[in-house]
N, C-alpha and C positions, 0 to 999 in steps of 0.2 A: 908705218904708220903701222899700233902696236893694235889688235885685236882684243875687250877684253868681253875672253864667254860666259863671263860668270854669272851666275841667275839666283836671285831669293832664293831659296828653300825652304816650300809651303808643307806644312805637316801637316794633312789629311786626318781626320777623325779617325777614319781606317787605318789610317799609317803610323799613328796612336795605337789602336786598341792590338796588332795587330802587334806590333812590338813592347806590348806589356805584358801580351801572352805568350809574348819567346822568353826563354833563356840566353838570356844576350853572355856572350864567351869574353872577355878580354885576351886573348891567348899571344897577343906583342906589347910587353912592358915594358918600361924602363929602369923604376924604377929599385931593385935589386945592384944593375949597373949604373943608377948614377949615386946611389951612396954608395956603391963600391970606387967609384973617381972620387967622394967631397971625404972619405975617411971617416973608421969605427966614429967619429963622433959628431957626425950627422946624423946618426940613432938618435944619442943628445939633445940634441933639437931639433928633430923635423917633426912638427906634427904633419901631420895629415886631415886633422879637423877637418884643417884651414886652407882653403886654395896658393896649393906650391905652382907658382908659374911659371916656375924651370924644371918641373916632371910632368909626366904625361898622367901621375893619379896622384889624386888627394880622395878621398871620400864623399865631399861635395859634389865633386864631378862626375863619381860614381856612380852614388844617387841618381842624383839628373837623368845620366842617360840609362841611367836602368841595370846595370851590369851585375848580373844574378851570382860571375863566377869568373876566377882568376884562375891563372897556372902560370907561372914562373921555370925554366929551366934550370940547373946552374951546369956550370960548365967550372972541372977543378983540375 
């Protein structure tokens, strides 16, 4: 028998207030890697202003999640 421990997440007004007051930093992002895999032409067709379901990043979700900063590293 499989147990389902998932519960609905309830965001209280206090939690939302704290989230909005904090600087939310995305320290793990797959966008540069995904673009590298897709090749240079991905930069010509990628529109981060629209939903990008195959990536972890698009502007709509960053705004919705309150992301205030993001950093990437480059390994050569």
